[in-house]
N, C-alpha and C positions, 0 to 999 in steps of 0.2 A: 550619423556620420556622413560627411560630405562624399559625393561620388568620387572625387579626385583626392587621394590621400595627401597630396602635396598642398591642397587648398585648405587653409585654416578657417574654421568657422568661429563665430562669436562665442566666447566662453559662456556667456549668459544663456544663449540659445541652447548650447550643448548641455548645460546644467539643468535647464528646465526640461529638456527632452529626456535626459537620464532620470530625473526625478519622476516624471510621468511614467516612464517604463518601469521603474522600481515600484511605483504604486500599483501598476497593473500586475506585476509579478507577485507582489504581496497579497493582492486580492485573489489571484489564482491559487496561491499557496494555501490560503484560508479555505477556499472551496475544496481543494484536494484533501486537506486534512479532515474536513467535514465528511467527505465521501468515504475516506478511509475509516472513519468512525462508524459510518453506516454499514460498511462492508464487515467490519469487526463484529458489530452487533448481529448481523445476519449469520456470520460464521458461527458465533456462539449459539444462536438460536437453533441452527441446524445441528450443531454438535450436541446440544442438550437433548434435542428431539431424538437423534440417533442413539444417544446413551439410554434414554428412556425406553426406546424400542428394543434395546439389546443389540443394536447393530454396530456398536463401537466398543472397543476395548477401553478399560479405564486408563487414564494417563500413565499410570505406573507400568502398564503392560505394553507400552509402545516401545518400539525399537529406537535407538539413538537418532537414526536418520528420519524419524517421523512416521515410519511405516508401522503398521500393527504387527505384532508378533503372532504368527499363525498358531503356535501351540496354545496360547491362552484363550483364543477366540473360538477354537474348534473348527475354524474355516481355513481354507488355503489348499496348498498342494498336498497330494497323498503320497509323497516320496517316501 
């Protein structure tokens, strides 16, 4: 974008600039999706390990907000 909003630049230059920016954004989006995939795999691996160690409640025993129910795990407050 030109420094002065009243100054009009060449539409071809603007189009090329926007296309280049779009290509960079698409590449960044691909990288972020890959990283999210890696994080998802790590979360699953940790969840599986915790489940094997008995440190996590089965999915059916989780509260709706994602917290574990204390009654089913035998842990938590002693109220």
